[in-house]
A tleap script that builds the chain and sets N, CA, C and O, in Angstrom:
source leaprc.protein.ff14SB
mol = sequence {
  NMET LYS GLU ILE MET GLY GLU TRP LEU ASP
  LYS ALA GLU SER ASP LEU GLU VAL CYS ARG
  GLU LEU LEU ASN ARG LYS ARG PHE ALA ASP
  ILE ALA ALA PHE HIE ALA GLN GLN ALA ALA
  GLU LYS TYR LEU LYS ALA LEU TRP GLU PHE
  PHE GLY ILE ASP VAL VAL LYS ALA HIE ASP
  LEU TYR PHE LEU LYS GLU GLY LEU ILE GLY
  ARG THR THR GLU ILE ASN GLU LEU ARG ASP
  GLU ASP LEU TYR CPHE
}
set mol.1.N position { 0.834 -1.199 0.000 }
set mol.1.CA position { 0.000 0.000 0.000 }
set mol.1.C position { 0.867 1.247 0.000 }
set mol.1.O position { 0.628 2.155 -0.796 }
set mol.2.N position { 1.875 1.318 0.877 }
set mol.2.CA position { 2.698 2.510 0.972 }
set mol.2.C position { 3.474 2.768 -0.311 }
set mol.2.O position { 3.687 3.920 -0.690 }
set mol.3.N position { 3.895 1.704 -0.978 }
set mol.3.CA position { 4.628 1.873 -2.232 }
set mol.3.C position { 3.745 2.505 -3.296 }
set mol.3.O position { 4.165 3.423 -4.000 }
set mol.4.N position { 2.524 2.010 -3.405 }
set mol.4.CA position { 1.588 2.555 -4.398 }
set mol.4.C position { 1.226 3.997 -4.041 }
set mol.4.O position { 1.113 4.844 -4.927 }
set mol.5.N position { 1.046 4.278 -2.760 }
set mol.5.CA position { 0.753 5.637 -2.330 }
set mol.5.C position { 1.908 6.559 -2.727 }
set mol.5.O position { 1.678 7.670 -3.206 }
set mol.6.N position { 3.132 6.111 -2.533 }
set mol.6.CA position { 4.298 6.892 -2.917 }
set mol.6.C position { 4.352 7.162 -4.406 }
set mol.6.O position { 4.767 8.237 -4.839 }
set mol.7.N position { 3.932 6.183 -5.184 }
set mol.7.CA position { 3.891 6.369 -6.643 }
set mol.7.C position { 2.884 7.441 -7.030 }
set mol.7.O position { 3.162 8.276 -7.891 }
set mol.8.N position { 1.708 7.422 -6.394 }
set mol.8.CA position { 0.709 8.464 -6.663 }
set mol.8.C position { 1.262 9.838 -6.294 }
set mol.8.O position { 1.077 10.808 -7.029 }
set mol.9.N position { 1.943 9.914 -5.149 }
set mol.9.CA position { 2.493 11.194 -4.701 }
set mol.9.C position { 3.592 11.677 -5.641 }
set mol.9.O position { 3.654 12.867 -5.949 }
set mol.10.N position { 4.449 10.787 -6.098 }
set mol.10.CA position { 5.509 11.174 -7.035 }
set mol.10.C position { 4.919 11.708 -8.340 }
set mol.10.O position { 5.381 12.716 -8.874 }
set mol.11.N position { 3.900 11.024 -8.842 }
set mol.11.CA position { 3.266 11.464 -10.089 }
set mol.11.C position { 2.560 12.802 -9.898 }
set mol.11.O position { 2.585 13.657 -10.784 }
set mol.12.N position { 1.937 12.977 -8.748 }
set mol.12.CA position { 1.263 14.251 -8.464 }
set mol.12.C position { 2.277 15.386 -8.413 }
set mol.12.O position { 2.035 16.467 -8.951 }
set mol.13.N position { 3.405 15.140 -7.769 }
set mol.13.CA position { 4.457 16.161 -7.692 }
set mol.13.C position { 4.979 16.521 -9.077 }
set mol.13.O position { 5.259 17.688 -9.351 }
set mol.14.N position { 5.110 15.530 -9.951 }
set mol.14.CA position { 5.556 15.798 -11.322 }
set mol.14.C position { 4.558 16.691 -12.054 }
set mol.14.O position { 4.946 17.646 -12.728 }
set mol.15.N position { 3.269 16.375 -11.916 }
set mol.15.CA position { 2.247 17.220 -12.545 }
set mol.15.C position { 2.292 18.636 -11.991 }
set mol.15.O position { 2.168 19.604 -12.741 }
set mol.16.N position { 2.468 18.759 -10.694 }
set mol.16.CA position { 2.519 20.075 -10.068 }
set mol.16.C position { 3.756 20.850 -10.539 }
set mol.16.O position { 3.687 22.061 -10.748 }
set mol.17.N position { 4.857 20.171 -10.700 }
set mol.17.CA position { 6.083 20.819 -11.186 }
set mol.17.C position { 5.884 21.357 -12.607 }
set mol.17.O position { 6.288 22.480 -12.909 }
set mol.18.N position { 5.265 20.561 -13.469 }
set mol.18.CA position { 4.975 21.002 -14.835 }
set mol.18.C position { 4.044 22.212 -14.800 }
set mol.18.O position { 4.249 23.182 -15.530 }
set mol.19.N position { 3.036 22.149 -13.962 }
set mol.19.CA position { 2.085 23.253 -13.828 }
set mol.19.C position { 2.808 24.544 -13.426 }
set mol.19.O position { 2.596 25.594 -14.033 }
set mol.20.N position { 3.647 24.461 -12.420 }
set mol.20.CA position { 4.389 25.643 -11.954 }
set mol.20.C position { 5.289 26.200 -13.050 }
set mol.20.O position { 5.363 27.414 -13.240 }
set mol.21.N position { 5.962 25.329 -13.758 }
set mol.21.CA position { 6.869 25.770 -14.826 }
set mol.21.C position { 6.098 26.512 -15.914 }
set mol.21.O position { 6.535 27.562 -16.385 }
set mol.22.N position { 4.966 25.969 -16.307 }
set mol.22.CA position { 4.159 26.629 -17.331 }
set mol.22.C position { 3.646 27.977 -16.844 }
set mol.22.O position { 3.642 28.947 -17.601 }
set mol.23.N position { 3.218 28.047 -15.605 }
set mol.23.CA position { 2.724 29.311 -15.064 }
set mol.23.C position { 3.852 30.335 -14.926 }
set mol.23.O position { 3.633 31.526 -15.146 }
set mol.24.N position { 5.049 29.885 -14.565 }
set mol.24.CA position { 6.193 30.798 -14.479 }
set mol.24.C position { 6.536 31.407 -15.836 }
set mol.24.O position { 7.000 32.544 -15.918 }
set mol.25.N position { 6.305 30.650 -16.880 }
set mol.25.CA position { 6.559 31.142 -18.243 }
set mol.25.C position { 5.415 32.020 -18.744 }
set mol.25.O position { 5.525 32.671 -19.782 }
set mol.26.N position { 4.314 32.027 -17.989 }
set mol.26.CA position { 3.112 32.789 -18.362 }
set mol.26.C position { 2.596 32.388 -19.739 }
set mol.26.O position { 2.185 33.215 -20.553 }
set mol.27.N position { 2.640 31.071 -19.957 }
set mol.27.CA position { 2.153 30.525 -21.222 }
set mol.27.C position { 1.382 29.244 -20.948 }
set mol.27.O position { 1.538 28.615 -19.902 }
set mol.28.N position { 0.577 28.886 -21.879 }
set mol.28.CA position { -0.121 27.600 -21.863 }
set mol.28.C position { -0.940 27.388 -20.584 }
set mol.28.O position { -0.847 26.343 -19.940 }
set mol.29.N position { -1.733 28.387 -20.233 }
set mol.29.CA position { -2.545 28.294 -19.015 }
set mol.29.C position { -3.482 27.095 -19.051 }
set mol.29.O position { -3.739 26.483 -18.014 }
set mol.30.N position { -3.996 26.751 -20.225 }
set mol.30.CA position { -4.908 25.613 -20.316 }
set mol.30.C position { -4.189 24.305 -19.994 }
set mol.30.O position { -4.765 23.424 -19.354 }
set mol.31.N position { -2.957 24.173 -20.425 }
set mol.31.CA position { -2.199 22.961 -20.135 }
set mol.31.C position { -1.790 22.944 -18.656 }
set mol.31.O position { -1.760 21.885 -18.029 }
set mol.32.N position { -1.479 24.115 -18.109 }
set mol.32.CA position { -1.153 24.202 -16.681 }
set mol.32.C position { -2.360 23.775 -15.849 }
set mol.32.O position { -2.216 23.052 -14.863 }
set mol.33.N position { -3.541 24.222 -16.247 }
set mol.33.CA position { -4.759 23.850 -15.525 }
set mol.33.C position { -4.990 22.337 -15.588 }
set mol.33.O position { -5.401 21.726 -14.602 }
set mol.34.N position { -4.727 21.747 -16.740 }
set mol.34.CA position { -4.862 20.292 -16.879 }
set mol.34.C position { -3.944 19.579 -15.888 }
set mol.34.O position { -4.370 18.643 -15.210 }
set mol.35.N position { -2.698 20.012 -15.800 }
set mol.35.CA position { -1.756 19.361 -14.891 }
set mol.35.C position { -2.115 19.617 -13.425 }
set mol.35.O position { -1.856 18.770 -12.569 }
set mol.36.N position { -2.702 20.766 -13.133 }
set mol.36.CA position { -3.163 21.034 -11.766 }
set mol.36.C position { -4.270 20.054 -11.391 }
set mol.36.O position { -4.277 19.516 -10.284 }
set mol.37.N position { -5.207 19.822 -12.316 }
set mol.37.CA position { -6.287 18.863 -12.066 }
set mol.37.C position { -5.717 17.466 -11.892 }
set mol.37.O position { -6.146 16.723 -11.010 }
set mol.38.N position { -4.750 17.104 -12.730 }
set mol.38.CA position { -4.130 15.789 -12.637 }
set mol.38.C position { -3.431 15.606 -11.287 }
set mol.38.O position { -3.515 14.539 -10.679 }
set mol.39.N position { -2.747 16.644 -10.828 }
set mol.39.CA position { -2.072 16.577 -9.529 }
set mol.39.C position { -3.092 16.370 -8.412 }
set mol.39.O position { -2.899 15.525 -7.538 }
set mol.40.N position { -4.171 17.139 -8.442 }
set mol.40.CA position { -5.203 17.002 -7.407 }
set mol.40.C position { -5.781 15.595 -7.405 }
set mol.40.O position { -5.980 14.994 -6.349 }
set mol.41.N position { -6.046 15.083 -8.587 }
set mol.41.CA position { -6.590 13.716 -8.710 }
set mol.41.C position { -5.636 12.697 -8.084 }
set mol.41.O position { -6.067 11.806 -7.353 }
set mol.42.N position { -4.369 12.829 -8.369 }
set mol.42.CA position { -3.388 11.866 -7.867 }
set mol.42.C position { -3.172 12.000 -6.362 }
set mol.42.O position { -2.960 11.000 -5.676 }
set mol.43.N position { -3.222 13.228 -5.845 }
set mol.43.CA position { -3.133 13.409 -4.388 }
set mol.43.C position { -4.319 12.740 -3.691 }
set mol.43.O position { -4.156 12.091 -2.658 }
set mol.44.N position { -5.512 12.903 -4.267 }
set mol.44.CA position { -6.694 12.264 -3.680 }
set mol.44.C position { -6.578 10.744 -3.739 }
set mol.44.O position { -6.952 10.058 -2.788 }
set mol.45.N position { -6.069 10.220 -4.833 }
set mol.45.CA position { -5.900 8.766 -4.950 }
set mol.45.C position { -4.853 8.262 -3.958 }
set mol.45.O position { -4.979 7.153 -3.437 }
set mol.46.N position { -3.829 9.060 -3.694 }
set mol.46.CA position { -2.843 8.681 -2.669 }
set mol.46.C position { -3.518 8.583 -1.306 }
set mol.46.O position { -3.198 7.697 -0.513 }
set mol.47.N position { -4.449 9.489 -1.036 }
set mol.47.CA position { -5.202 9.409 0.226 }
set mol.47.C position { -6.077 8.168 0.268 }
set mol.47.O position { -6.209 7.540 1.318 }
set mol.48.N position { -6.671 7.807 -0.855 }
set mol.48.CA position { -7.455 6.564 -0.898 }
set mol.48.C position { -6.560 5.400 -0.494 }
set mol.48.O position { -6.961 4.557 0.310 }
set mol.49.N position { -5.356 5.350 -1.044 }
set mol.49.CA position { -4.408 4.286 -0.686 }
set mol.49.C position { -4.072 4.346 0.800 }
set mol.49.O position { -4.042 3.316 1.474 }
set mol.50.N position { -3.821 5.544 1.310 }
set mol.50.CA position { -3.467 5.714 2.715 }
set mol.50.C position { -4.535 5.135 3.633 }
set mol.50.O position { -4.226 4.496 4.639 }
set mol.51.N position { -5.800 5.369 3.274 }
set mol.51.CA position { -6.911 4.896 4.097 }
set mol.51.C position { -7.365 3.483 3.739 }
set mol.51.O position { -8.358 2.998 4.282 }
set mol.52.N position { -6.651 2.821 2.835 }
set mol.52.CA position { -6.967 1.436 2.502 }
set mol.52.C position { -8.193 1.271 1.626 }
set mol.52.O position { -8.831 0.218 1.639 }
set mol.53.N position { -8.525 2.294 0.870 }
set mol.53.CA position { -9.661 2.227 -0.051 }
set mol.53.C position { -9.131 1.780 -1.413 }
set mol.53.O position { -8.111 2.282 -1.884 }
set mol.54.N position { -9.822 0.843 -2.034 }
set mol.54.CA position { -9.417 0.406 -3.368 }
set mol.54.C position { -9.596 1.559 -4.354 }
set mol.54.O position { -10.705 2.059 -4.543 }
set mol.55.N position { -8.504 1.972 -4.974 }
set mol.55.CA position { -8.546 3.076 -5.932 }
set mol.55.C position { -9.230 2.598 -7.203 }
set mol.55.O position { -8.896 1.548 -7.753 }
set mol.56.N position { -10.187 3.383 -7.655 }
set mol.56.CA position { -10.911 3.074 -8.882 }
set mol.56.C position { -10.425 4.003 -9.987 }
set mol.56.O position { -9.865 5.067 -9.724 }
set mol.57.N position { -10.646 3.586 -11.209 }
set mol.57.CA position { -10.279 4.421 -12.343 }
set mol.57.C position { -11.344 5.515 -12.459 }
set mol.57.O position { -12.437 5.288 -12.977 }
set mol.58.N position { -10.999 6.690 -11.969 }
set mol.58.CA position { -11.925 7.826 -11.993 }
set mol.58.C position { -11.112 9.100 -12.114 }
set mol.58.O position { -9.990 9.187 -11.615 }
set mol.59.N position { -11.686 10.081 -12.780 }
set mol.59.CA position { -11.009 11.359 -12.965 }
set mol.59.C position { -11.809 12.512 -12.371 }
set mol.59.O position { -11.417 13.673 -12.490 }
set mol.60.N position { -12.907 12.196 -11.745 }
set mol.60.CA position { -13.817 13.190 -11.179 }
set mol.60.C position { -13.371 13.544 -9.758 }
set mol.60.O position { -13.460 12.716 -8.852 }
set mol.61.N position { -12.891 14.779 -9.567 }
set mol.61.CA position { -12.399 15.192 -8.258 }
set mol.61.C position { -13.495 15.130 -7.200 }
set mol.61.O position { -13.230 14.772 -6.052 }
set mol.62.N position { -14.712 15.473 -7.575 }
set mol.62.CA position { -15.831 15.406 -6.625 }
set mol.62.C position { -16.025 13.969 -6.141 }
set mol.62.O position { -16.152 13.730 -4.941 }
set mol.63.N position { -16.047 13.030 -7.055 }
set mol.63.CA position { -16.205 11.613 -6.699 }
set mol.63.C position { -15.071 11.154 -5.791 }
set mol.63.O position { -15.309 10.487 -4.783 }
set mol.64.N position { -13.844 11.507 -6.143 }
set mol.64.CA position { -12.690 11.095 -5.343 }
set mol.64.C position { -12.728 11.707 -3.952 }
set mol.64.O position { -12.362 11.057 -2.972 }
set mol.65.N position { -13.170 12.960 -3.863 }
set mol.65.CA position { -13.306 13.619 -2.558 }
set mol.65.C position { -14.380 12.937 -1.733 }
set mol.65.O position { -14.182 12.688 -0.544 }
set mol.66.N position { -15.500 12.636 -2.338 }
set mol.66.CA position { -16.619 12.022 -1.622 }
set mol.66.C position { -16.222 10.678 -1.009 }
set mol.66.O position { -16.727 10.303 0.049 }
set mol.67.N position { -15.330 9.962 -1.666 }
set mol.67.CA position { -14.865 8.689 -1.139 }
set mol.67.C position { -14.037 8.830 0.128 }
set mol.67.O position { -13.765 7.843 0.812 }
set mol.68.N position { -13.638 10.055 0.439 }
set mol.68.CA position { -12.810 10.311 1.628 }
set mol.68.C position { -13.568 11.013 2.755 }
set mol.68.O position { -13.008 11.256 3.823 }
set mol.69.N position { -14.838 11.336 2.517 }
set mol.69.CA position { -15.626 12.041 3.532 }
set mol.69.C position { -15.643 11.222 4.822 }
set mol.69.O position { -15.842 10.007 4.806 }
set mol.70.N position { -15.430 11.912 5.929 }
set mol.70.CA position { -15.452 11.274 7.238 }
set mol.70.C position { -14.091 10.742 7.675 }
set mol.70.O position { -13.943 10.262 8.799 }
set mol.71.N position { -13.110 10.824 6.804 }
set mol.71.CA position { -11.795 10.285 7.141 }
set mol.71.C position { -10.824 11.351 7.642 }
set mol.71.O position { -9.939 11.051 8.442 }
set mol.72.N position { -10.980 12.590 7.182 }
set mol.72.CA position { -10.137 13.687 7.666 }
set mol.72.C position { -10.963 14.956 7.746 }
set mol.72.O position { -11.893 15.148 6.962 }
set mol.73.N position { -10.630 15.815 8.679 }
set mol.73.CA position { -11.328 17.092 8.820 }
set mol.73.C position { -11.143 17.945 7.578 }
set mol.73.O position { -12.077 18.603 7.122 }
set mol.74.N position { -9.924 17.930 7.030 }
set mol.74.CA position { -9.638 18.765 5.866 }
set mol.74.C position { -10.509 18.388 4.670 }
set mol.74.O position { -11.000 19.264 3.958 }
set mol.75.N position { -10.699 17.113 4.451 }
set mol.75.CA position { -11.548 16.673 3.336 }
set mol.75.C position { -12.992 17.078 3.605 }
set mol.75.O position { -13.691 17.522 2.694 }
set mol.76.N position { -13.440 16.930 4.837 }
set mol.76.CA position { -14.815 17.300 5.169 }
set mol.76.C position { -15.054 18.783 4.927 }
set mol.76.O position { -16.166 19.178 4.577 }
set mol.77.N position { -14.022 19.612 5.108 }
set mol.77.CA position { -14.162 21.053 4.952 }
set mol.77.C position { -13.976 21.524 3.517 }
set mol.77.O position { -14.265 22.679 3.205 }
set mol.78.N position { -13.496 20.646 2.637 }
set mol.78.CA position { -13.284 21.002 1.241 }
set mol.78.C position { -14.638 21.197 0.569 }
set mol.78.O position { -15.476 20.295 0.544 }
set mol.79.N position { -14.825 22.372 0.037 }
set mol.79.CA position { -16.104 22.685 -0.610 }
set mol.79.C position { -16.104 22.161 -2.034 }
set mol.79.O position { -15.060 22.112 -2.684 }
set mol.80.N position { -17.275 21.769 -2.519 }
set mol.80.CA position { -17.373 21.254 -3.884 }
set mol.80.C position { -16.875 22.275 -4.898 }
set mol.80.O position { -16.224 21.908 -5.876 }
set mol.81.N position { -17.173 23.547 -4.678 }
set mol.81.CA position { -16.763 24.569 -5.632 }
set mol.81.C position { -15.242 24.741 -5.674 }
set mol.81.O position { -14.710 25.323 -6.620 }
set mol.82.N position { -14.540 24.236 -4.653 }
set mol.82.CA position { -13.082 24.283 -4.660 }
set mol.82.C position { -12.498 23.287 -5.667 }
set mol.82.O position { -11.321 23.381 -6.016 }
set mol.83.N position { -13.304 22.345 -6.129 }
set mol.83.CA position { -12.829 21.297 -7.014 }
set mol.83.C position { -12.929 21.665 -8.482 }
set mol.83.O position { -12.357 20.978 -9.329 }
set mol.84.N position { -13.633 22.718 -8.796 }
set mol.84.CA position { -13.853 23.082 -10.184 }
set mol.84.C position { -13.535 24.555 -10.386 }
set mol.84.O position { -13.788 25.384 -9.512 }
set mol.85.N position { -12.991 24.860 -11.515 }
set mol.85.CA position { -12.689 26.257 -11.830 }
set mol.85.C position { -13.002 26.547 -13.264 }
set mol.85.O position { -12.814 27.674 -13.722 }
savepdb mol mol.pdb
quit
């Protein structure tokens, strides 16, 4: 479980790094936004692994967040509108 969680975190960090680089160049905002969404998705999937939930093939941040409700205060406080921009 921890190995797979680490893989999700590494991939999320890579997406976040690409996002930051694109934003620093002030170009390709649409691609930066895509990588930001990908990072968020992978961070949520890492949490699923942490809590022992079988990760499903899903790209919906709302769905992934809902699977974590009741497990952490931070997830419970995350508003749905925070997931979409």
